[in-house]
Structures are given as structure tokens and as C-alpha cells.
Backbone as CSV, one residue per row, in Angstrom:
resi,resn,N_x,N_y,N_z,CA_x,CA_y,CA_z,C_x,C_y,C_z
1,MET,29.725,34.823,-61.769,29.985,35.004,-60.357,29.064,34.099,-59.548
2,THR,29.525,33.773,-58.382,28.719,32.948,-57.488,28.401,33.747,-56.236
3,ARG,27.428,33.307,-55.522,27.101,33.918,-54.239,27.383,32.884,-53.170
4,THR,28.093,33.281,-52.110,28.397,32.348,-51.025,27.096,32.002,-50.312
5,PRO,26.707,30.728,-50.284,25.467,30.356,-49.605,25.529,30.684,-48.118
6,PRO,24.411,31.161,-47.534,24.413,31.527,-46.112,24.877,30.411,-45.194
7,GLN,24.605,29.139,-45.520,25.015,28.057,-44.622,26.527,27.933,-44.550
8,GLN,27.260,28.526,-45.486,28.716,28.490,-45.444,29.285,29.673,-44.663
9,ARG,28.454,30.598,-44.269,28.932,31.792,-43.586,29.183,31.500,-42.108
10,PRO,30.171,32.186,-41.521,30.413,32.003,-40.083,29.281,32.607,-39.260
11,ALA,29.172,32.187,-38.034,28.194,32.775,-37.120,28.522,34.247,-36.923
12,ALA,27.524,35.042,-36.585,27.720,36.482,-36.383,28.859,36.732,-35.400
13,GLY,29.798,37.564,-35.806,30.929,37.913,-34.961,32.083,36.922,-34.987
14,ALA,31.875,35.747,-35.584,32.940,34.736,-35.636,33.883,35.012,-36.808
15,ARG,35.146,34.628,-36.625,36.125,34.760,-37.703,35.857,33.695,-38.757
16,PRO,35.901,34.068,-40.037,35.760,33.041,-41.071,36.926,32.059,-41.013
17,THR,36.653,30.810,-41.310,37.705,29.804,-41.380,38.467,29.981,-42.694
18,PRO,39.665,29.411,-42.811,40.373,29.460,-44.102,39.528,28.890,-45.244
19,GLU,38.746,27.864,-44.961,37.885,27.270,-45.991,36.790,28.248,-46.413
20,GLN,36.212,28.949,-45.449,35.172,29.929,-45.777,35.753,31.095,-46.576
21,LEU,36.957,31.514,-46.215,37.602,32.590,-46.980,37.884,32.143,-48.409
22,ALA,38.379,30.930,-48.572,38.666,30.419,-49.918,37.381,30.301,-50.739
23,ALA,36.294,29.865,-50.106,35.018,29.719,-50.806,34.431,31.068,-51.203
24,ALA,34.855,32.142,-50.541,34.318,33.474,-50.824,34.917,34.092,-52.089
25,GLN,36.043,33.583,-52.561,36.679,34.132,-53.769,35.668,34.138,-54.919
26,ASP,35.571,35.285,-55.607,34.705,35.471,-56.776,33.215,35.414,-56.457
27,SER,32.842,35.535,-55.185,31.426,35.596,-54.824,30.972,37.056,-54.880
28,THR,29.734,37.296,-54.552,29.203,38.654,-54.449,28.451,38.770,-53.132
29,ILE,28.223,39.994,-52.690,27.382,40.223,-51.515,26.335,41.262,-51.878
30,GLU,25.255,41.253,-51.142,24.159,42.172,-51.431,24.515,43.596,-51.023
31,ASP,24.046,44.545,-51.840,24.161,45.951,-51.473,23.274,46.236,-50.268
32,VAL,23.633,47.253,-49.531,22.754,47.825,-48.512,22.275,49.126,-49.142
33,ALA,21.119,49.104,-49.755,20.694,50.251,-50.548,19.176,50.325,-50.625
34,ALA,18.701,51.532,-50.896,17.282,51.804,-51.088,17.189,53.099,-51.893
35,PRO,16.082,53.365,-52.511,15.940,54.616,-53.258,15.997,55.838,-52.343
36,GLY,16.588,56.924,-52.862,16.555,58.222,-52.194,17.422,58.389,-50.967
37,LEU,18.500,57.629,-50.832,19.393,57.764,-49.675,20.096,59.117,-49.670
38,ARG,20.513,59.559,-48.489,21.361,60.755,-48.393,22.699,60.492,-49.057
39,VAL,23.339,59.363,-48.679,24.639,59.005,-49.223,24.657,57.513,-49.524
40,LEU,25.099,57.179,-50.722,25.392,55.800,-51.076,26.911,55.693,-51.116
41,PHE,27.491,55.046,-50.099,28.938,54.838,-50.053,29.279,53.687,-50.997
42,CYS,30.374,53.842,-51.721,30.739,52.861,-52.730,32.180,52.425,-52.542
43,GLY,32.355,51.165,-52.106,33.686,50.607,-51.967,34.254,50.191,-53.315
44,ILE,35.489,49.738,-53.313,36.123,49.272,-54.548,35.500,47.937,-54.947
45,ASN,35.660,46.924,-54.111,35.033,45.606,-54.270,35.124,44.892,-52.926
46,PRO,34.289,43.890,-52.703,34.347,43.198,-51.417,35.615,42.355,-51.282
47,GLY,36.183,42.350,-50.094,37.289,41.463,-49.790,36.768,40.094,-49.379
48,LEU,37.682,39.177,-49.127,37.270,37.815,-48.775,36.486,37.752,-47.471
49,TRP,36.870,38.579,-46.475,36.104,38.593,-45.214,34.666,39.005,-45.493
50,SER,34.503,40.028,-46.336,33.149,40.474,-46.668,32.389,39.384,-47.412
51,GLY,33.067,38.732,-48.363,32.418,37.651,-49.093,32.022,36.502,-48.191
52,ALA,32.880,36.170,-47.231,32.602,35.058,-46.321,31.474,35.379,-45.339
53,THR,31.385,36.642,-44.914,30.386,37.017,-43.914,29.129,37.631,-44.515
54,GLY,29.214,38.101,-45.772,28.086,38.811,-46.372,27.954,40.230,-45.849
55,GLN,29.035,40.764,-45.265,28.998,42.094,-44.638,30.062,42.998,-45.262
56,HIS,29.680,44.212,-45.574,30.598,45.172,-46.165,31.632,45.646,-45.148
57,PHE,32.844,45.890,-45.625,33.941,46.404,-44.786,34.093,45.558,-43.518
58,ALA,34.066,44.240,-43.689,34.023,43.319,-42.551,35.390,42.978,-41.980
59,ARG,36.444,43.139,-42.735,37.763,42.715,-42.262,38.209,43.556,-41.066
60,PRO,38.664,42.915,-39.985,39.210,43.691,-38.874,40.349,44.579,-39.389
61,GLY,40.369,45.797,-38.958,41.379,46.733,-39.435,40.838,47.672,-40.494
62,ASN,39.686,47.323,-41.113,39.090,48.273,-42.045,38.512,49.413,-41.225
63,ARG,38.733,50.627,-41.700,38.394,51.802,-40.887,37.105,52.493,-41.308
64,PHE,36.323,51.849,-42.167,35.071,52.467,-42.610,34.140,52.764,-41.441
65,TRP,33.863,51.748,-40.637,32.883,51.908,-39.551,33.332,52.935,-38.512
66,PRO,34.606,52.912,-38.051,35.032,53.959,-37.113,35.015,55.353,-37.739
67,ALA,35.430,55.476,-39.006,35.439,56.798,-39.654,34.021,57.329,-39.816
68,LEU,33.094,56.441,-40.133,31.700,56.846,-40.294,31.159,57.416,-38.989
69,HIS,31.475,56.752,-37.878,31.012,57.232,-36.577,31.736,58.502,-36.149
70,ARG,33.057,58.513,-36.228,33.820,59.685,-35.776,33.484,60.941,-36.566
71,SER,33.024,60.770,-37.793,32.671,61.921,-38.624,31.281,62.450,-38.325
72,GLY,30.510,61.705,-37.524,29.173,62.155,-37.150,28.048,61.607,-38.013
73,PHE,28.341,60.680,-38.924,27.268,60.099,-39.735,26.392,59.156,-38.922
74,THR,26.968,58.481,-37.919,26.200,57.572,-37.072,26.435,57.944,-35.607
75,PRO,25.430,57.757,-34.735,25.571,58.152,-33.333,26.479,57.241,-32.524
76,ARG,26.738,56.052,-33.030,27.670,55.120,-32.395,28.352,54.336,-33.508
77,GLN,29.429,53.646,-33.164,30.124,52.855,-34.167,29.373,51.542,-34.395
78,LEU,28.863,51.389,-35.592,28.178,50.158,-35.950,29.193,49.071,-36.268
79,ARG,28.770,47.832,-36.084,29.576,46.675,-36.489,29.147,46.277,-37.902
80,PRO,30.006,45.584,-38.630,29.608,45.137,-39.963,28.304,44.341,-39.981
81,ASP,28.037,43.543,-38.925,26.795,42.763,-38.919,25.564,43.633,-38.637
82,GLU,25.769,44.920,-38.375,24.660,45.856,-38.182,24.476,46.756,-39.410
83,GLN,25.046,46.364,-40.540,25.071,47.221,-41.718,23.688,47.670,-42.182
84,ARG,22.650,46.877,-41.990,21.304,47.268,-42.441,20.773,48.465,-41.656
85,GLU,21.335,48.722,-40.470,20.913,49.888,-39.694,21.271,51.200,-40.395
86,LEU,22.212,51.148,-41.325,22.581,52.354,-42.067,21.387,52.963,-42.790
87,LEU,20.494,52.118,-43.272,19.344,52.614,-44.028,18.505,53.590,-43.199
88,GLY,18.423,53.366,-41.907,17.687,54.269,-41.025,18.321,55.643,-40.908
89,PHE,19.597,55.749,-41.253,20.300,57.035,-41.249,20.370,57.638,-42.652
90,GLY,19.695,57.008,-43.604,19.730,57.491,-44.982,21.035,57.170,-45.690
91,LEU,21.714,56.122,-45.244,23.007,55.744,-45.801,22.937,54.338,-46.376
92,GLY,23.797,54.035,-47.342,23.855,52.704,-47.918,25.257,52.387,-48.393
93,ILE,25.447,51.154,-48.847,26.754,50.703,-49.326,26.580,49.866,-50.593
94,THR,27.445,50.128,-51.561,27.564,49.319,-52.763,29.050,49.233,-53.100
95,ASN,29.378,48.692,-54.259,30.772,48.582,-54.699,30.893,48.905,-56.177
96,VAL,32.071,49.370,-56.586,32.326,49.594,-58.010,32.291,48.255,-58.732
97,VAL,33.019,47.271,-58.215,33.064,45.928,-58.783,32.470,44.970,-57.758
98,ALA,31.559,44.126,-58.203,30.855,43.230,-57.275,31.683,42.015,-56.870
99,ARG,32.648,41.614,-57.679,33.388,40.369,-57.457,34.305,40.458,-56.247
100,THR,34.208,39.473,-55.378,35.034,39.379,-54.184,36.428,38.870,-54.544
101,THR,37.458,39.559,-54.023,38.848,39.150,-54.236,39.631,39.323,-52.944
102,ALA,40.801,38.694,-52.887,41.679,38.878,-51.733,42.265,40.282,-51.724
103,LYS,42.568,40.822,-52.921,43.145,42.162,-53.045,42.513,42.867,-54.237
104,ALA,42.345,44.179,-54.129,41.784,44.939,-55.241,42.682,44.873,-56.470
105,SER,43.965,44.615,-56.288,44.887,44.531,-57.423,44.566,43.359,-58.351
106,GLU,43.707,42.439,-57.911,43.290,41.321,-58.758,42.260,41.742,-59.807
107,LEU,41.694,42.938,-59.674,40.681,43.412,-60.612,41.337,43.912,-61.894
108,THR,40.637,43.734,-63.007,41.160,44.173,-64.290,40.609,45.552,-64.661
109,ALA,41.275,46.201,-65.606,40.800,47.497,-66.095,39.392,47.361,-66.673
110,GLU,39.134,46.250,-67.347,37.805,46.023,-67.913,36.751,45.901,-66.814
111,GLU,37.098,45.220,-65.718,36.149,45.112,-64.605,35.823,46.483,-64.024
112,TYR,36.821,47.343,-63.913,36.561,48.700,-63.418,35.634,49.457,-64.363
113,ARG,35.903,49.392,-65.672,35.056,50.103,-66.633,33.622,49.574,-66.606
114,GLU,33.483,48.245,-66.615,32.148,47.649,-66.547,31.461,47.979,-65.220
115,GLY,32.242,47.965,-64.146,31.699,48.325,-62.842,31.224,49.766,-62.801
116,GLY,31.967,50.652,-63.442,31.561,52.059,-63.499,30.232,52.229,-64.225
117,LEU,30.053,51.503,-65.330,28.788,51.569,-66.068,27.636,51.016,-65.230
118,ALA,27.883,49.894,-64.549,26.841,49.300,-63.700,26.513,50.229,-62.530
119,LEU,27.541,50.856,-61.954,27.316,51.774,-60.845,26.507,52.984,-61.300
120,GLU,26.841,53.496,-62.462,26.082,54.636,-62.995,24.608,54.273,-63.157
121,ALA,24.323,53.093,-63.694,22.931,52.652,-63.847,22.248,52.504,-62.486
122,ARG,22.971,51.970,-61.505,22.418,51.796,-60.151,22.082,53.153,-59.533
123,VAL,22.989,54.120,-59.707,22.767,55.457,-59.143,21.570,56.125,-59.816
124,ARG,21.448,55.994,-61.119,20.296,56.576,-61.820,18.986,55.940,-61.368
125,ARG,19.030,54.648,-61.038,17.825,53.958,-60.577,17.481,54.326,-59.137
126,LEU,18.485,54.344,-58.244,18.237,54.586,-56.816,18.183,56.062,-56.448
127,ARG,18.829,56.910,-57.230,18.835,58.357,-57.053,19.220,58.823,-55.634
128,PRO,20.356,58.367,-55.115,20.818,58.927,-53.838,21.172,60.397,-54.042
129,ARG,21.178,61.164,-52.978,21.561,62.566,-53.109,23.045,62.698,-53.418
130,THR,23.858,61.799,-52.810,25.304,61.812,-53.035,25.818,60.393,-53.177
131,LEU,26.713,60.199,-54.128,27.471,58.963,-54.253,28.863,59.265,-53.723
132,ALA,29.287,58.556,-52.683,30.619,58.754,-52.103,31.473,57.537,-52.436
133,VAL,32.400,57.698,-53.372,33.266,56.604,-53.804,34.492,56.569,-52.905
134,LEU,34.760,55.397,-52.313,35.836,55.222,-51.344,37.061,54.611,-52.026
135,GLY,37.803,55.435,-52.711,39.005,54.952,-53.377,39.304,55.772,-54.617
136,ILE,40.376,56.533,-54.571,40.725,57.419,-55.680,41.033,56.618,-56.948
137,GLY,41.878,55.593,-56.825,42.257,54.805,-57.991,41.072,54.117,-58.635
138,ALA,40.173,53.585,-57.819,38.993,52.904,-58.353,38.116,53.880,-59.123
139,TYR,37.914,55.070,-58.586,37.093,56.069,-59.273,37.745,56.479,-60.594
140,ARG,39.044,56.742,-60.543,39.749,57.126,-61.770,39.614,56.057,-62.841
141,ALA,39.786,54.781,-62.456,39.727,53.683,-63.414,38.307,53.438,-63.924
142,ALA,37.325,53.511,-63.046,35.945,53.204,-63.424,35.321,54.280,-64.293
143,PHE,35.717,55.525,-64.062,35.060,56.631,-64.758,35.984,57.393,-65.702
144,GLY,37.208,56.904,-65.891,38.118,57.557,-66.821,38.456,58.984,-66.414
145,ARG,38.680,59.200,-65.128,39.002,60.533,-64.600,40.385,60.477,-63.954
146,PRO,41.457,60.507,-64.754,42.800,60.290,-64.210,43.290,61.354,-63.236
147,ARG,42.664,62.515,-63.211,43.124,63.587,-62.319,42.202,63.801,-61.115
148,ALA,41.226,62.934,-60.944,40.281,63.089,-59.834,41.023,63.079,-58.503
149,ALA,40.554,63.910,-57.577,41.146,64.022,-56.238,40.028,63.941,-55.203
150,VAL,40.412,63.727,-53.961,39.452,63.648,-52.863,38.608,64.912,-52.814
151,GLY,37.321,64.720,-52.570,36.394,65.840,-52.465,35.305,65.759,-53.522
152,PRO,34.551,66.852,-53.689,33.454,66.843,-54.660,33.998,66.753,-56.086
153,GLN,33.257,66.050,-56.934,33.651,65.887,-58.326,32.774,66.774,-59.207
154,PRO,33.333,67.302,-60.289,32.563,68.228,-61.122,31.459,67.569,-61.947
155,GLU,31.560,66.259,-62.176,30.584,65.584,-63.020,29.611,64.770,-62.175
156,PRO,28.334,65.209,-62.089,27.348,64.388,-61.373,26.948,63.187,-62.215
157,ILE,26.263,62.254,-61.602,25.657,61.132,-62.314,24.159,61.354,-62.239
158,GLY,23.566,61.703,-63.357,22.160,62.102,-63.334,22.065,63.334,-62.450
159,GLY,21.198,63.332,-61.486,21.102,64.441,-60.547,21.866,64.206,-59.263
160,THR,22.695,63.171,-59.224,23.412,62.798,-58.004,24.821,63.367,-58.004
161,GLU,25.145,64.122,-56.947,26.515,64.619,-56.848,27.441,63.473,-56.467
162,VAL,28.687,63.580,-56.880,29.686,62.553,-56.610,30.778,63.160,-55.736
163,TRP,31.141,62.455,-54.685,32.169,62.901,-53.744,33.179,61.758,-53.621
164,LEU,34.436,62.072,-53.694,35.490,61.068,-53.624,36.138,61.097,-52.242
165,LEU,36.172,59.933,-51.587,36.775,59.772,-50.263,37.935,58.779,-50.354
166,PRO,38.882,58.835,-49.426,39.976,57.860,-49.420,39.472,56.454,-49.112
167,ASN,40.203,55.476,-49.580,39.916,54.077,-49.285,40.145,53.842,-47.783
168,PRO,39.139,53.295,-47.062,39.300,53.095,-45.620,40.078,51.838,-45.232
169,SER,40.567,51.087,-46.206,41.330,49.885,-45.889,42.493,50.212,-44.961
170,GLY,42.790,49.293,-44.064,43.942,49.464,-43.195,45.249,49.511,-43.967
171,LEU,45.235,49.073,-45.222,46.433,49.110,-46.060,46.715,50.494,-46.630
172,ASN,45.744,51.403,-46.535,45.924,52.759,-47.057,46.698,53.587,-46.033
173,ALA,48.023,53.601,-46.178,48.892,54.280,-45.208,48.907,55.790,-45.383
174,HIS,48.301,56.298,-46.452,48.292,57.745,-46.678,47.375,58.472,-45.698
175,TYR,46.429,57.755,-45.097,45.468,58.381,-44.190,45.426,57.638,-42.867
176,THR,45.504,58.386,-41.780,45.243,57.832,-40.454,43.730,57.743,-40.282
177,LEU,43.287,57.094,-39.219,41.856,57.056,-38.942,41.311,58.466,-38.746
178,ASP,42.055,59.312,-38.033,41.595,60.695,-37.844,41.507,61.430,-39.172
179,GLY,42.466,61.200,-40.052,42.433,61.829,-41.368,41.243,61.364,-42.193
180,LEU,40.954,60.066,-42.128,39.773,59.546,-42.816,38.500,60.174,-42.261
181,ALA,38.397,60.214,-40.928,37.211,60.794,-40.298,37.049,62.252,-40.703
182,ASP,38.153,62.985,-40.836,38.076,64.388,-41.276,37.483,64.491,-42.675
183,GLU,37.892,63.596,-43.577,37.356,63.623,-44.949,35.879,63.236,-44.963
184,PHE,35.487,62.236,-44.178,34.078,61.864,-44.070,33.283,63.033,-43.480
185,ARG,33.860,63.707,-42.465,33.184,64.832,-41.825,32.975,65.982,-42.821
186,ALA,33.946,66.213,-43.682,33.805,67.270,-44.690,32.592,66.998,-45.571
187,LEU,32.382,65.747,-45.928,31.190,65.397,-46.717,29.927,65.629,-45.895
188,ARG,29.910,65.144,-44.649,28.708,65.322,-43.814,28.371,66.793,-43.645
189,GLU,29.381,67.617,-43.362,29.132,69.049,-43.167,28.652,69.711,-44.457
190,HIS,29.193,69.282,-45.593,28.718,69.784,-46.894,27.240,69.456,-47.070
191,LEU,26.858,68.216,-46.768,25.465,67.821,-46.908,24.554,68.641,-46.008
192,GLU,25.011,68.892,-44.784,24.207,69.685,-43.866,24.051,71.118,-44.358
193,ARG,25.134,71.686,-44.907,25.025,73.050,-45.460,24.043,73.097,-46.626
194,GLN,23.991,72.008,-47.383,23.085,71.946,-48.540,21.678,71.526,-48.148
195,GLY,21.473,71.236,-46.867,20.164,70.787,-46.397,19.818,69.374,-46.839
196,LYS,20.863,68.537,-47.026,20.639,67.164,-47.506,20.768,66.166,-46.377
């Protein structure tokens, strides 16, 4: 894998050019993570916008940032270029598969399995209180749990509970933004009841 050099990235808030998007294919971006977070949110893999900008959930139309705010995790809606501010709220972001693609359908079953093993090692090292995986299919493929559904999962990773949330991509027609925010809110309220 390659990492998109910062000099190839668009200016903050600018749309990536077609050349920058093409150069982002198969790149990686840095996690927003630290030990002991309240929640480590885990996407499927970065899209080309994220690869081009170095920012998670960067594509316009992705509903992660609005759902995070509407659910009460953040006091205002953060922009992708403000992603490091999540750490101050005890939140972080990683991915099941690090490789940037135009569509998640480009990922192989082997990449999901390897990504699941790498994610498990990352969670054991960072020890967040909760791992929130954003994508039912990705979780099922990465962890061999074909019947997993949205909500808390019965199998923790080390001492970390696992919670499954819907994919916030604008392509996920099964959930409206309000529906996504409701699922994020259910996790936040669970954490508050548990004193986390």
C-alpha cells in the first residue's frame, strides 16, 4: 500500500481533483486514535475522497458527521478536517480495511479477514471501552459472524465491548439520517447508563 503524500492533497475544504482522486486509489490514511477512548468508530475502508484528503468520512453525502452530532456525541457537527477534535470527546476513527478504494465492493474476502485480525490487535493495544463497527456486512465478513445485527454484540474483543452500527454512507438507503442518528444515540445512551 502507498500513502498519498500531503503535497498531493487538496487545500482544506477544497474538492479533490480527478487526478488527486485517482492518486488516492490503494493509499491509506492515519487513524484518529489514542489509548482508552470511550468509542473507537470503525469504518469499512476509506473511500477515494478520504484517501485524497487524509480525512475520514470525507465524501460529501456521508452521514457520519451529522449522525454523530445529532445523536449527542459531539456538541456541534464537526467537519472531516476537524477529525482530530474527536479525541477530546474520547472518540476515534479507524477502519476494518486500510486500503482506499472507490467502492467497498472492491475489497476481497481475504482483505476483510486480515482486516479483522489487524483490528482485533489494534483494539487489544488501544483498549477503547467500545468498538463501534459501521457496517453490518463488513463486520460479518471480518469476524465470521454471518447473523450479526445492529446493536451490541455478544463477543467482546479483549475487554472491549463491540457495537454494530449501520454504514453511514449516503449509498445506504436502508437508513435515513434520522434513523442513523437514532442508532448512534442508542449507543451513546447505553454508554451513559454504563457510566462510560
